VOPAGU-2260 file (C-alpha; in pm, 1 decimal, decimal comma):
REM VOPAGU-2260
SITE   aa  ch    i         X         Y         Z
SITE  UNK   A    0   -3272,5    3581,1   -2420,5
SITE  UNK   A    1   -2985,7    3330,6   -2308,7
SITE  UNK   A    2   -3065,8    3093,5   -2051,2
SITE  UNK   A    3   -2892,5    3103,1   -1728,4
SITE  UNK   A    4   -2649,8    2835,9   -1655,2
SITE  UNK   A    5   -2702,9    2590,7   -1377,2
SITE  UNK   A    6   -2456,4    2659,8   -1091,2
SITE  UNK   A    7   -2301,4    2348,8    -961,5
SITE  UNK   A    8   -2135,6    2269,6    -624,6
SITE  UNK   A    9   -1897,4    1965,5    -550,9
SITE  UNK   A   10   -1934,3    1836,7    -221,7
SITE  UNK   A   11   -1560,9    1739,5    -105,1
SITE  UNK   A   12   -1686,8    1439,2      84,5
SITE  UNK   A   13   -1550,3    1132,5     -61,6
SITE  UNK   A   14   -1362,7    1314,1    -321,0
SITE  UNK   A   15    -979,4    1299,8    -289,1
SITE  UNK   A   16    -858,5    1635,3    -394,1
SITE  UNK   A   17    -709,7    1551,7    -742,9
SITE  UNK   A   18   -1022,4    1417,7    -834,7
SITE  UNK   A   19   -1204,2    1738,2    -726,3
SITE  UNK   A   20    -958,1    1960,6    -899,8
SITE  UNK   A   21    -993,7    1751,0   -1222,8
SITE  UNK   A   22   -1369,9    1750,7   -1180,5
SITE  UNK   A   23   -1377,9    2160,0   -1133,5
SITE  UNK   A   24   -1160,7    2202,4   -1404,6
SITE  UNK   A   25   -1395,6    2020,2   -1660,8
SITE  UNK   A   26   -1689,2    2200,4   -1549,8
SITE  UNK   A   27   -1484,8    2571,4   -1568,9
SITE  UNK   A   28   -1433,7    2459,3   -1938,3
SITE  UNK   A   29   -1739,8    2361,7   -2034,0
SITE  UNK   A   30   -1991,1    2629,0   -2184,4
SITE  UNK   A   31   -2293,1    2520,2   -1997,3
SITE  UNK   A   32   -2201,9    2508,8   -1639,4
SITE  UNK   A   33   -2143,7    2733,7   -1358,7
SITE  UNK   A   34   -1892,2    2606,5   -1060,4
SITE  UNK   A   35   -1935,3    2760,9    -680,8
SITE  UNK   A   36   -1662,4    2636,2    -526,9
SITE  UNK   A   37   -1826,5    2709,2    -158,5
SITE  UNK   A   38   -2194,0    2643,4     -79,5
SITE  UNK   A   39   -2443,9    2916,8    -132,0
SITE  UNK   A   40   -2804,3    2922,4    -185,4
SITE  UNK   A   41   -2734,2    3034,7    -524,4
SITE  UNK   A   42   -2626,0    2668,9    -596,9
SITE  UNK   A   43   -2890,1    2479,0    -829,2
SITE  UNK   A   44   -2720,4    2174,1    -810,1
SITE  UNK   A   45   -2557,1    1987,3    -529,0
SITE  UNK   A   46   -2277,3    1713,1    -662,1
SITE  UNK   A   47   -2195,5    1426,2    -447,6
SITE  UNK   A   48   -2016,1    1048,3    -488,2
SITE  UNK   A   49   -2110,8     800,5    -270,8
SITE  UNK   A   50   -2347,9     989,3     -33,9
SITE  UNK   A   51   -2712,9    1011,5      61,6
SITE  UNK   A   52   -2896,1    1354,4      35,3
SITE  UNK   A   53   -2880,8    1338,8     445,2
SITE  UNK   A   54   -2516,0    1227,5     445,2
SITE  UNK   A   55   -2466,5    1577,4     233,6
SITE  UNK   A   56   -2663,3    1783,4     473,8
SITE  UNK   A   57   -2501,1    1684,3     764,5
SITE  UNK   A   58   -2164,6    1731,2     598,2
SITE  UNK   A   59   -2277,0    2079,4     527,3
SITE  UNK   A   60   -2390,5    2162,5     857,1
SITE  UNK   A   61   -2088,3    2009,3    1056,4
SITE  UNK   A   62   -1814,4    2041,6     844,4
SITE  UNK   A   63   -1900,1    2356,3     640,8
SITE  UNK   A   64   -2043,1    2493,0     978,3
SITE  UNK   A   65   -2345,1    2632,5     798,7
SITE  UNK   A   66   -2676,4    2682,5     988,1
SITE  UNK   A   67   -3012,8    2571,1     900,9
SITE  UNK   A   68   -3134,4    2881,1     729,1
SITE  UNK   A   69   -2805,0    2904,1     519,5
SITE  UNK   A   70   -2945,6    2577,7     357,9
SITE  UNK   A   71   -3148,6    2616,5      40,4
SITE  UNK   A   72   -3195,8    2233,9     -16,1
SITE  UNK   A   73   -3557,7    2261,1    -105,0
SITE  UNK   A   74   -3463,3    2452,5    -397,4
SITE  UNK   A   75   -3183,5    2255,3    -499,7
SITE  UNK   A   76   -3141,0    1903,6    -725,4
SITE  UNK   A   77   -2918,8    1650,5    -542,8
SITE  UNK   A   78   -2723,5    1479,4    -762,0
SITE  UNK   A   79   -2452,3    1178,0    -838,7
SITE  UNK   A   80   -2153,7    1325,3   -1015,1
SITE  UNK   A   81   -2287,1    1044,4   -1259,0
SITE  UNK   A   82   -2527,2    1301,0   -1404,9
SITE  UNK   A   83   -2206,4    1560,4   -1447,4
SITE  UNK   A   84   -1987,7    1288,7   -1629,4
SITE  UNK   A   85   -2325,7    1229,1   -1873,0
SITE  UNK   A   86   -2317,4    1608,5   -1946,0
SITE  UNK   A   87   -1915,6    1631,2   -1995,7
SITE  UNK   A   88   -1937,4    1280,3   -2252,3
SITE  UNK   A   89   -2268,9    1435,3   -2430,6
SITE  UNK   A   90   -2099,4    1844,0   -2436,0
SITE  UNK   A   91   -2420,8    1951,6   -2331,6
SITE  UNK   A   92   -2686,8    1962,0   -2053,8
SITE  UNK   A   93   -2864,4    1634,0   -2006,8
SITE  UNK   A   94   -3186,7    1597,2   -1824,5
SITE  UNK   A   95   -3198,7    1491,7   -1457,5
SITE  UNK   A   96   -3312,1    1142,3   -1434,5
SITE  UNK   A   97   -3437,3     942,2   -1140,5
SITE  UNK   A   98   -3149,9     747,7   -1131,1
SITE  UNK   A   99   -2931,6    1043,4   -1090,6
SITE  UNK   A  100   -3077,8    1155,7    -757,4
SITE  UNK   A  101   -2914,6    1116,5    -449,6
SITE  UNK   A  102   -3075,1     817,8    -218,1
SITE  UNK   A  103   -3194,1     903,5     101,6
SITE  UNK   A  104   -3059,2     564,3     287,1
SITE  UNK   A  105   -2787,4     358,0     231,8
SITE  UNK   A  106   -2982,4      66,4     267,8
SITE  UNK   A  107   -3159,9     144,4     -67,0
SITE  UNK   A  108   -2840,5      24,9    -220,0
SITE  UNK   A  109   -2859,3    -323,5    -345,8
SITE  UNK   A  110   -3015,1    -630,1    -202,4
SITE  UNK   A  111   -2803,6    -844,0      84,6
SITE  UNK   A  112   -2648,6   -1112,4      -1,8
SITE  UNK   A  113   -2802,6   -1430,9     134,5
SITE  UNK   A  114   -2500,8   -1625,8     110,4
SITE  UNK   A  115   -2268,3   -1379,3     341,9
SITE  UNK   A  116   -2229,6   -1547,3     672,6
SITE  UNK   A  117   -2144,8   -1325,2     985,2
SITE  UNK   A  118   -1924,0   -1574,8    1121,7
SITE  UNK   A  119   -1707,5   -1577,5     798,8
SITE  UNK   A  120   -1356,3   -1425,4     877,0
SITE  UNK   A  121   -1141,4   -1319,9     594,6
SITE  UNK   A  122    -770,6   -1369,2     657,1
SITE  UNK   A  123    -563,5   -1068,7     623,5
SITE  UNK   A  124    -292,9   -1212,1     377,9
SITE  UNK   A  125    -397,6   -1307,5       5,7
SITE  UNK   A  126    -156,7   -1610,3      37,4
SITE  UNK   A  127    -381,3   -1737,8     321,1
SITE  UNK   A  128    -698,6   -1724,8      83,6
SITE  UNK   A  129    -834,6   -1927,0    -238,8
SITE  UNK   A  130    -840,9   -1672,1    -525,4
SITE  UNK   A  131    -988,0   -1860,6    -803,7
SITE  UNK   A  132    -976,0   -1731,4   -1166,5
SITE  UNK   A  133   -1308,5   -1697,4   -1249,9
SITE  UNK   A  134   -1474,3   -1571,5    -904,5
SITE  UNK   A  135   -1814,0   -1376,0    -874,8
SITE  UNK   A  136   -1684,7   -1036,0    -854,4
SITE  UNK   A  137   -1533,7    -939,5   -1167,7
SITE  UNK   A  138   -1749,6    -634,5   -1209,9
SITE  UNK   A  139   -1598,2    -472,1    -894,3
SITE  UNK   A  140   -1232,0    -610,7    -958,5
SITE  UNK   A  141   -1221,8    -513,7   -1323,3
SITE  UNK   A  142   -1300,1    -132,6   -1194,8
SITE  UNK   A  143   -1020,1    -160,8    -898,2
SITE  UNK   A  144    -771,8    -298,5   -1160,7
SITE  UNK   A  145    -802,6      -2,4   -1372,7
SITE  UNK   A  146    -756,9     236,1   -1101,3
SITE  UNK   A  147    -446,5      30,6    -971,1
SITE  UNK   A  148    -307,8      56,4   -1336,9
SITE  UNK   A  149    -379,2     435,5   -1351,0
SITE  UNK   A  150    -229,1     524,2   -1015,9
SITE  UNK   A  151      96,5     364,5   -1142,4
SITE  UNK   A  152      53,6     550,8   -1461,6
SITE  UNK   A  153      20,5     879,3   -1296,3
SITE  UNK   A  154     360,3     791,3   -1087,8
SITE  UNK   A  155     333,1    1057,8    -826,2
SITE  UNK   A  156     447,8    1050,4    -471,7
SITE  UNK   A  157     171,2     833,8    -341,9
SITE  UNK   A  158     158,6     603,9    -658,1
SITE  UNK   A  159     266,2     294,3    -532,6
SITE  UNK   A  160      69,8     295,6    -221,9
SITE  UNK   A  161    -245,4     368,6    -373,9
SITE  UNK   A  162    -195,5     132,8    -659,0
SITE  UNK   A  163    -140,9    -120,8    -372,2
SITE  UNK   A  164    -417,5     -71,5    -195,0
SITE  UNK   A  165    -672,9    -102,0    -490,3
SITE  UNK   A  166    -491,4    -450,2    -549,0
SITE  UNK   A  167    -570,0    -564,3    -209,4
SITE  UNK   A  168    -921,4    -461,4    -230,8
SITE  UNK   A  169    -973,3    -648,2    -557,3
SITE  UNK   A  170    -748,9    -944,6    -447,7
SITE  UNK   A  171    -982,9    -952,6    -125,5
SITE  UNK   A  172   -1289,2    -954,5    -320,4
SITE  UNK   A  173   -1193,3   -1216,6    -574,7
SITE  UNK   A  174   -1147,7   -1449,4    -253,8
SITE  UNK   A  175   -1518,2   -1426,4    -176,0
SITE  UNK   A  176   -1750,1   -1712,0    -208,4
SITE  UNK   A  177   -2043,8   -1491,9    -276,2
SITE  UNK   A  178   -2142,3   -1196,2    -528,2
SITE  UNK   A  179   -2134,1    -834,1    -330,6
SITE  UNK   A  180   -2467,4    -719,7    -379,1
SITE  UNK   A  181   -2557,3    -476,5    -103,3
SITE  UNK   A  182   -2360,4    -224,5      84,4
SITE  UNK   A  183   -2366,2    -473,9     406,3
SITE  UNK   A  184   -2177,6    -716,3     228,7
SITE  UNK   A  185   -1875,0    -476,5     239,7
SITE  UNK   A  186   -1863,6    -489,0     645,9
SITE  UNK   A  187   -1523,3    -596,9     768,7
SITE  UNK   A  188   -1371,3    -711,9     461,8
SITE  UNK   A  189   -1006,5    -643,5     482,7
SITE  UNK   A  190    -875,5    -354,8     278,6
SITE  UNK   A  191   -1213,8    -248,7     187,9
SITE  UNK   A  192   -1446,5    -163,2     486,3
SITE  UNK   A  193   -1254,6      61,5     784,1
SITE  UNK   A  194   -1373,6    -104,7    1090,3
SITE  UNK   A  195   -1517,2     179,7    1356,1
SITE  UNK   A  196   -1459,3     457,2    1086,8
SITE  UNK   A  197   -1741,7     666,9     928,6
SITE  UNK   A  198   -1529,6     729,8     635,3
SITE  UNK   A  199   -1505,7     440,2     396,2
SITE  UNK   A  200   -1205,7     342,2     189,7
SITE  UNK   A  201   -1150,8     449,4    -175,7
SITE  UNK   A  202   -1211,6      79,8    -274,4
SITE  UNK   A  203   -1550,3      78,8     -91,6
SITE  UNK   A  204   -1670,1     399,6    -235,1
SITE  UNK   A  205   -1581,6     244,3    -580,1
SITE  UNK   A  206   -1788,9     -57,7    -511,4
SITE  UNK   A  207   -2112,2     138,7    -367,7
SITE  UNK   A  208   -2094,4     337,3    -671,5
SITE  UNK   A  209   -2124,1      15,7    -885,8
SITE  UNK   A  210   -2409,1     -90,4    -657,6
SITE  UNK   A  211   -2602,6     221,8    -689,4
SITE  UNK   A  212   -2555,3     310,4   -1058,3
SITE  UNK   A  213   -2419,5     -21,2   -1220,7
SITE  UNK   A  214   -2076,7     147,1   -1309,0
SITE  UNK   A  215   -1845,4     332,9   -1172,2
SITE  UNK   A  216   -1820,2     737,4   -1248,9
SITE  UNK   A  217   -1438,0     730,0   -1170,0
SITE  UNK   A  218   -1364,4     454,2   -1377,6
SITE  UNK   A  219   -1553,2     570,5   -1653,1
SITE  UNK   A  220   -1383,6     922,8   -1642,0
SITE  UNK   A  221   -1050,3     736,2   -1591,7
SITE  UNK   A  222   -1105,3     516,8   -1902,6
SITE  UNK   A  223   -1202,6     810,1   -2127,2
SITE  UNK   A  224    -929,9    1022,7   -2048,6
SITE  UNK   A  225    -663,3    1095,0   -2307,7
SITE  UNK   A  226    -394,8    1055,4   -2044,4
SITE  UNK   A  227    -494,2     694,3   -1949,6
SITE  UNK   A  228    -559,5     593,6   -2321,1
SITE  UNK   A  229    -217,4     683,6   -2431,5
SITE  UNK   A  230     -18,8     554,5   -2108,1
SITE  UNK   A  231    -189,0     203,9   -2194,2
SITE  UNK   A  232     -68,2     242,5   -2564,6
SITE  UNK   A  233     267,8     304,7   -2461,6
SITE  UNK   A  234     320,5      85,9   -2209,5
SITE  UNK   A  235     237,0    -171,7   -2435,8
SITE  UNK   A  236     563,6    -132,0   -2623,1
SITE  UNK   A  237     805,0    -396,7   -2529,9
SITE  UNK   A  238    1083,6    -202,5   -2315,6
SITE  UNK   A  239     847,4      86,6   -2210,7
SITE  UNK   A  240     769,9     110,1   -1867,8
SITE  UNK   A  241     561,4     424,7   -1719,9
SITE  UNK   A  242     822,5     689,7   -1661,8
SITE  UNK   A  243     963,0     676,0   -2010,6
SITE  UNK   A  244     582,9     664,4   -2135,3
SITE  UNK   A  245     515,0    1006,9   -1928,7
SITE  UNK   A  246     818,3    1153,9   -2095,5
SITE  UNK   A  247     666,6    1090,1   -2423,8
SITE  UNK   A  248     309,2    1212,9   -2321,6
SITE  UNK   A  249     380,9    1535,7   -2114,3
SITE  UNK   A  250     722,6    1633,4   -2248,0
SITE  UNK   A  251     744,0    1548,1   -2626,0
SITE  UNK   A  252     326,1    1547,7   -2623,2
SITE  UNK   A  253     335,1    1229,8   -2830,7
SITE  UNK   A  254      -1,4    1069,6   -2870,8
SITE  UNK   A  255      16,5     783,5   -3128,1
SITE  UNK   A  256     271,7     528,1   -3217,6
SITE  UNK   A  257     325,2     699,4   -3502,2
SITE  UNK   A  258     416,1     998,7   -3309,8
SITE  UNK   A  259     697,3     757,2   -3151,9
SITE  UNK   A  260     823,0     617,7   -3468,4
SITE  UNK   A  261     851,0     981,8   -3645,3
SITE  UNK   A  262     990,6    1191,7   -3314,8
SITE  UNK   A  263    1361,6    1252,7   -3376,3
SITE  UNK   A  264    1403,0    1359,3   -3015,2
SITE  UNK   A  265    1383,6     996,4   -2892,7
SITE  UNK   A  266    1676,0     738,8   -2917,2
SITE  UNK   A  267    1503,9     389,0   -2869,8
SITE  UNK   A  268    1711,0     120,3   -2748,4
SITE  UNK   A  269    1700,5    -250,4   -2864,0
SITE  UNK   A  270    1375,8    -379,9   -2664,2
SITE  UNK   A  271    1168,5     -57,9   -2760,8
SITE  UNK   A  272    1279,3     -92,4   -3100,7
SITE  UNK   A  273    1188,0    -445,1   -3156,2
SITE  UNK   A  274     866,2    -386,3   -2938,0
SITE  UNK   A  275     767,3    -106,6   -3183,3
SITE  UNK   A  276     839,3    -320,6   -3484,7
SITE  UNK   A  277     632,7    -620,2   -3364,2
SITE  UNK   A  278     374,4    -408,3   -3143,0
SITE  UNK   A  279      27,9    -559,1   -3288,1
SITE  UNK   A  280     186,7    -932,2   -3248,5
SITE  UNK   A  281     315,8    -881,1   -2925,4
SITE  UNK   A  282      -2,2    -736,4   -2784,2
SITE  UNK   A  283    -244,6    -957,9   -2969,3
SITE  UNK   A  284    -390,5   -1251,3   -2723,3
SITE  UNK   A  285    -182,0   -1577,3   -2715,5
SITE  UNK   A  286    -380,4   -1877,7   -2674,9
SITE  UNK   A  287    -280,5   -2159,0   -2446,4
SITE  UNK   A  288    -275,4   -2427,3   -2734,9
SITE  UNK   A  289      51,9   -2193,6   -2855,0
SITE  UNK   A  290     221,1   -2183,1   -2539,3
SITE  UNK   A  291     209,3   -2534,8   -2497,4
SITE  UNK   A  292     333,9   -2579,6   -2841,7
SITE  UNK   A  293     625,7   -2350,4   -2769,6
SITE  UNK   A  294     693,0   -2526,9   -2452,4
SITE  UNK   A  295     707,4   -2883,7   -2598,4
SITE  UNK   A  296     926,1   -2745,3   -2874,7
SITE  UNK   A  297    1169,5   -2609,5   -2626,7
SITE  UNK   A  298    1175,8   -2896,3   -2394,9
SITE  UNK   A  299    1276,6   -3123,2   -2710,9
SITE  UNK   A  300    1554,8   -2899,9   -2801,7
SITE  UNK   A  301    1683,1   -2890,7   -2431,9
SITE  UNK   A  302    1644,1   -3266,6   -2376,6
SITE  UNK   A  303    1837,8   -3331,8   -2691,6
SITE  UNK   A  304    2135,8   -3122,4   -2572,2
SITE  UNK   A  305    2136,8   -3296,8   -2258,4
SITE  UNK   A  306    1872,1   -3604,2   -2094,9
SITE  UNK   A  307    1717,4   -3517,1   -1761,1
SITE  UNK   A  308    1642,6   -3143,9   -1841,3
SITE  UNK   A  309    1317,6   -3018,6   -1709,1
SITE  UNK   A  310    1142,6   -2736,1   -1867,1
SITE  UNK   A  311     832,1   -2615,8   -1701,0
SITE  UNK   A  312     548,2   -2338,7   -1842,9
SITE  UNK   A  313     475,6   -2105,3   -1531,2
SITE  UNK   A  314     283,0   -1750,2   -1520,9
SITE  UNK   A  315     -56,9   -1696,7   -1586,0
SITE  UNK   A  316     -81,4   -2018,2   -1811,5
SITE  UNK   A  317      40,9   -2210,5   -1508,2
SITE  UNK   A  318    -251,1   -2063,7   -1281,3
SITE  UNK   A  319    -521,5   -2176,1   -1529,0
SITE  UNK   A  320    -544,6   -1866,0   -1794,1
SITE  UNK   A  321    -660,5   -1990,1   -2150,1
SITE  UNK   A  322    -496,0   -1671,8   -2322,3
SITE  UNK   A  323    -180,0   -1452,8   -2225,5
SITE  UNK   A  324      71,0   -1224,0   -2366,1
SITE  UNK   A  325     423,8   -1397,6   -2291,1
SITE  UNK   A  326     551,3   -1737,7   -2190,4
SITE  UNK   A  327     783,0   -1798,4   -1922,2
SITE  UNK   A  328     947,8   -2129,0   -1915,2
SITE  UNK   A  329    1183,9   -2242,5   -1610,2
SITE  UNK   A  330    1463,7   -2491,3   -1701,3
SITE  UNK   A  331    1666,2   -2698,8   -1469,5
SITE  UNK   A  332    1868,4   -3018,3   -1447,0
SITE  UNK   A  333    1960,9   -3240,8   -1135,9
SITE  UNK   A  334    2331,4   -3140,6   -1212,1
SITE  UNK   A  335    2268,1   -2761,4   -1142,1
SITE  UNK   A  336    2315,1   -2665,7   -1545,7
SITE  UNK   A  337    2689,6   -2705,8   -1499,4
SITE  UNK   A  338    2688,1   -2732,3   -1881,4
SITE  UNK   A  339    2588,8   -2382,8   -1994,3
SITE  UNK   A  340    2235,7   -2537,9   -2099,2
SITE  UNK   A  341    2090,8   -2196,5   -2173,3
SITE  UNK   A  342    2374,6   -2097,9   -2420,9
SITE  UNK   A  343    2329,5   -2444,2   -2617,9
SITE  UNK   A  344    1939,8   -2394,3   -2600,4
SITE  UNK   A  345    1967,6   -2056,9   -2759,9
SITE  UNK   A  346    2226,2   -2147,4   -3011,6
SITE  UNK   A  347    1973,6   -2451,9   -3142,0
SITE  UNK   A  348    1696,3   -2171,5   -3135,5
SITE  UNK   A  349    1893,0   -1890,1   -3273,3
SITE  UNK   A  350    1675,0   -1915,9   -3642,6
SITE  UNK   A  351    1383,9   -1900,2   -3430,0
SITE  UNK   A  352    1435,1   -1626,4   -3211,8
SITE  UNK   A  353    1405,4   -1258,2   -3364,2
SITE  UNK   A  354    1555,3   -1124,8   -3065,6
SITE  UNK   A  355    1742,5   -1232,9   -2715,0
SITE  UNK   A  356    1866,2   -1065,4   -2438,4
SITE  UNK   A  357    2053,1   -1289,7   -2216,3
SITE  UNK   A  358    2129,7   -1184,7   -1854,4
SITE  UNK   A  359    2379,7   -1339,9   -1656,7
SITE  UNK   A  360    2309,9   -1539,7   -1349,1
SITE  UNK   A  361    2451,0   -1479,7    -973,2
SITE  UNK   A  362    2350,4   -1787,5    -792,1
SITE  UNK   A  363    2639,5   -1898,2    -653,1
SITE  UNK   A  364    2569,8   -1743,8    -315,1
SITE  UNK   A  365    2206,4   -1801,2    -262,6
SITE  UNK   A  366    2166,9   -1649,4      72,2
SITE  UNK   A  367    2318,0   -1333,5     -53,6
SITE  UNK   A  368    2103,0   -1324,5    -365,4
SITE  UNK   A  369    1788,7   -1367,7    -134,7
SITE  UNK   A  370    1935,0   -1115,3     121,4
SITE  UNK   A  371    1949,2    -851,9    -149,7
SITE  UNK   A  372    1611,4    -928,2    -322,8
SITE  UNK   A  373    1436,6    -920,7      64,0
SITE  UNK   A  374    1628,3    -571,7     163,1
SITE  UNK   A  375    1509,7    -427,2    -180,0
SITE  UNK   A  376    1134,0    -492,9    -162,1
SITE  UNK   A  377    1171,8    -623,9    -501,6
SITE  UNK   A  378    1071,6    -991,7    -620,7
SITE  UNK   A  379    1345,4    -950,4    -888,1
SITE  UNK   A  380    1586,2   -1282,1    -881,5
SITE  UNK   A  381    1959,4   -1369,2   -1006,3
SITE  UNK   A  382    1896,9   -1649,9   -1212,5
SITE  UNK   A  383    2078,8   -1675,0   -1556,2
SITE  UNK   A  384    1796,2   -1586,8   -1829,2
SITE  UNK   A  385    1691,2   -1472,5   -2153,3
SITE  UNK   A  386    1437,2   -1242,1   -2254,1
SITE  UNK   A  387    1327,5   -1280,0   -2640,8
SITE  UNK   A  388    1059,6   -1249,7   -2897,4
SITE  UNK   A  389    1024,6   -1596,2   -3065,2
SITE  UNK   A  390     901,0   -1684,5   -3413,6
SITE  UNK   A  391     556,1   -1885,9   -3380,7
SITE  UNK   A  392     411,6   -2045,8   -3692,1
SITE  UNK   A  393      39,8   -1912,5   -3771,6
SITE  UNK   A  394    -225,6   -2147,9   -3796,8
SITE  UNK   A  395    -387,5   -1959,2   -4038,7
SITE  UNK   A  396    -164,6   -1987,3   -4329,2
SITE  UNK   A  397    -389,6   -1725,2   -4536,4
SITE  UNK   A  398    -335,8   -1452,1   -4292,9
SITE  UNK   A  399      19,5   -1509,0   -4281,1
SITE  UNK   A  400      17,3   -1428,0   -4673,8
SITE  UNK   A  401    -176,1   -1127,5   -4598,9
SITE  UNK   A  402      84,8   -1016,9   -4374,0
SITE  UNK   A  403     420,7   -1125,8   -4599,1
SITE  UNK   A  404     532,7   -1329,5   -4330,0
SITE  UNK   A  405     387,9   -1689,2   -4209,2
SITE  UNK   A  406     494,6   -1667,4   -3805,4
SITE  UNK   A  407     380,4   -1430,2   -3529,0
SITE  UNK   A  408     632,1   -1240,8   -3298,4
SITE  UNK   A  409     568,8   -1385,8   -2913,9
SITE  UNK   A  410     729,2   -1293,8   -2605,5
SITE  UNK   A  411     945,4   -1592,4   -2464,5
SITE  UNK   A  412    1128,7   -1567,1   -2158,1
SITE  UNK   A  413    1407,7   -1882,1   -2034,6
SITE  UNK   A  414    1496,8   -1893,5   -1683,8
SITE  UNK   A  415    1773,1   -2123,1   -1582,9
SITE  UNK   A  416    1722,5   -2258,1   -1216,4
SITE  UNK   A  417    1991,5   -2455,7   -1009,2
SITE  UNK   A  418    1783,9   -2764,6    -926,4
SITE  UNK   A  419    1826,4   -2712,8    -532,4
SITE  UNK   A  420    1617,9   -2378,9    -603,5
SITE  UNK   A  421    1397,8   -2541,9    -844,6
SITE  UNK   A  422    1052,3   -2529,9    -594,5
SITE  UNK   A  423    1088,6   -2186,7    -468,6
SITE  UNK   A  424    1177,3   -2062,6    -845,8
SITE  UNK   A  425     829,5   -2250,9    -951,2
SITE  UNK   A  426     668,6   -2087,7    -671,1
SITE  UNK   A  427     801,7   -1743,6    -749,7
SITE  UNK   A  428     757,0   -1730,9   -1103,7
SITE  UNK   A  429     399,4   -1895,9   -1097,7
SITE  UNK   A  430     269,0   -1554,8    -954,4
SITE  UNK   A  431      14,1   -1388,4    -937,0
SITE  UNK   A  432     254,1   -1106,5    -845,2
SITE  UNK   A  433      29,8    -986,9    -577,6
SITE  UNK   A  434      40,8   -1353,8    -425,4
SITE  UNK   A  435     426,7   -1355,8    -420,7
SITE  UNK   A  436     414,1   -1031,9    -258,9
SITE  UNK   A  437     190,0   -1123,1      -4,4
SITE  UNK   A  438     335,8   -1467,9      64,1
SITE  UNK   A  439     695,7   -1268,9     129,1
SITE  UNK   A  440     535,2   -1021,3     339,3
SITE  UNK   A  441     363,4   -1326,9     562,7
SITE  UNK   A  442     697,9   -1524,8     592,0
SITE  UNK   A  443     900,2   -1206,9     700,8
SITE  UNK   A  444     599,2   -1105,6     948,9
SITE  UNK   A  445     453,8   -1398,5    1073,0
SITE  UNK   A  446     739,2   -1589,6    1029,2
SITE  UNK   A  447    1077,8   -1410,3    1093,1
SITE  UNK   A  448    1157,6   -1588,8     738,4
SITE  UNK   A  449    1299,7   -1461,9     393,4
SITE  UNK   A  450    1105,5   -1630,3     108,7
SITE  UNK   A  451    1242,1   -1551,7    -247,5
SITE  UNK   A  452    1277,1   -1758,2    -540,8
SITE  UNK   A  453    1632,2   -1869,6    -452,8
SITE  UNK   A  454    1523,5   -2030,2    -119,2
SITE  UNK   A  455    1416,3   -1982,7     250,7
SITE  UNK   A  456    1619,4   -1823,6     495,9
SITE  UNK   A  457    1599,3   -1730,9     854,6
SITE  UNK   A  458    1567,9   -1349,1     930,0
SITE  UNK   A  459    1805,9   -1305,5    1172,1
SITE  UNK   A  460    2076,4   -1584,4    1086,8
SITE  UNK   A  461    2203,6   -1731,6     767,4
SITE  UNK   A  462    2017,4   -2057,1     812,7
SITE  UNK   A  463    1882,6   -2257,3     500,7
SITE  UNK   A  464    1565,9   -2406,9     524,4
SITE  UNK   A  465    1536,0   -2623,6     212,9
SITE  UNK   A  466    1236,9   -2782,4      96,3
SITE  UNK   A  467    1160,7   -3019,8    -228,4
SITE  UNK   A  468     827,1   -2926,7    -372,5
SITE  UNK   A  469     585,9   -2637,3    -311,8
SITE  UNK   A  470     359,3   -2822,2    -105,2
SITE  UNK   A  471     639,6   -2859,8     127,1
SITE  UNK   A  472     710,5   -2458,1     113,1
SITE  UNK   A  473     373,1   -2368,1     228,4
SITE  UNK   A  474     372,9   -2649,0     511,9
SITE  UNK   A  475     696,4   -2488,8     642,5
SITE  UNK   A  476     536,4   -2165,9     637,3
SITE  UNK   A  477     201,1   -2315,1     828,2
SITE  UNK   A  478      -6,2   -2218,2     530,0
SITE  UNK   A  479    -281,3   -2398,1     370,2
SITE  UNK   A  480    -132,3   -2503,9      19,7
SITE  UNK   A  481    -316,4   -2338,0    -263,7
SITE  UNK   A  482    -322,1   -2480,5    -617,4
SITE  UNK   A  483    -175,3   -2244,1    -887,3
SITE  UNK   A  484    -531,6   -2202,8   -1024,7
SITE  UNK   A  485    -586,0   -2075,3    -652,8
SITE  UNK   A  486    -333,4   -1751,6    -686,9
SITE  UNK   A  487    -499,8   -1505,1    -895,7
SITE  UNK   A  488    -497,2   -1250,9    -640,1
């Protein structure tokens, strides 16, 4: 005799529509569950996310307009969506454990942080906060950054706004001096807690899920999804962005690097061809030691061309990272690089670059370049630069012999900056990307100043505001100086 299948109902509270539809579709495809899209007394399992049992009952009464006699909650199991996820993972029903059951009170989630000070006020802009590389809330920020990445991969109408919301929430957590251990620790946090509202934000729901279960059900669903895994693979190809990767995934049904290599419908550009050929190298961790070796080597080459040239390693390595995936080097000279520095450097290094793509600069009118950048809401600058793939000698010669070459391909970008704009370029190219977005947003909104990698200018006029160092830029903006190591937001 066939055993009757459990009948489940997803509580809409706390679930955005796309995810609700995704969960419903998964359940309908299974052969061991039935789905009721409306609550009824036939339902055996009521599934909810980031809710207590009391909150679910209140939702059914208030929003669904159900009367007390229409609720058969005494004969139903109120469980977290993590139970459903476990069933999908095992492809069969799993027992409902104590950890799956919805709690009766919010206060049962976690233990309040003793380090939380009620008078502590977190500034709204990330550039006003210290965000160290090693912070106390990595379990939460890792989860939010997966969702940020996934939003960009999806690329739908609200992708940018949703991605930015996750990044802002993650940035707030990175600046905290205490570890989040209780739901009350989230009160009044910018971009996480919504003051005066009974509906928590998406970031808050993810954090509460982790506090309650040790992991985020939503993040686990994302990372195990074929779309996310394939998009991450394709976007790892140098020269491939989310739009191209989505086309390969949806239109051409590609799933692997071999699929890309063997697809006759694709015409790869130069970037993508080299990116595919050296995929393994370009996606392997790049140690700081190798980055410093390349920096020193290119400095030696540059200073042999013209004395007084400055070369500085920026990006994540300047912010304290010990491992990265590419190298950004800023190059300048007191004479503003009138001697075609980049051309001469590339000529001397031509045998050491596998690939170069030189971009002409347009910095003769710095205000115009800054105005274009600010108007387009982009952090793109207009310096002369070269995007390249560089040969780095392997320290492990045996590994080199096994791979039939003694070098590893690494991404190296060279950016030539006029000396007068160098402090602004160092600030802009140090990052993080979110820190740069925030300091520019702060400058424009709070100080009526346009800030770019080219300089600072008054918003209403064309007055240039010079600065001789990063510290002076912060001072002119009325900001406390943040060391590069504290800009990892």
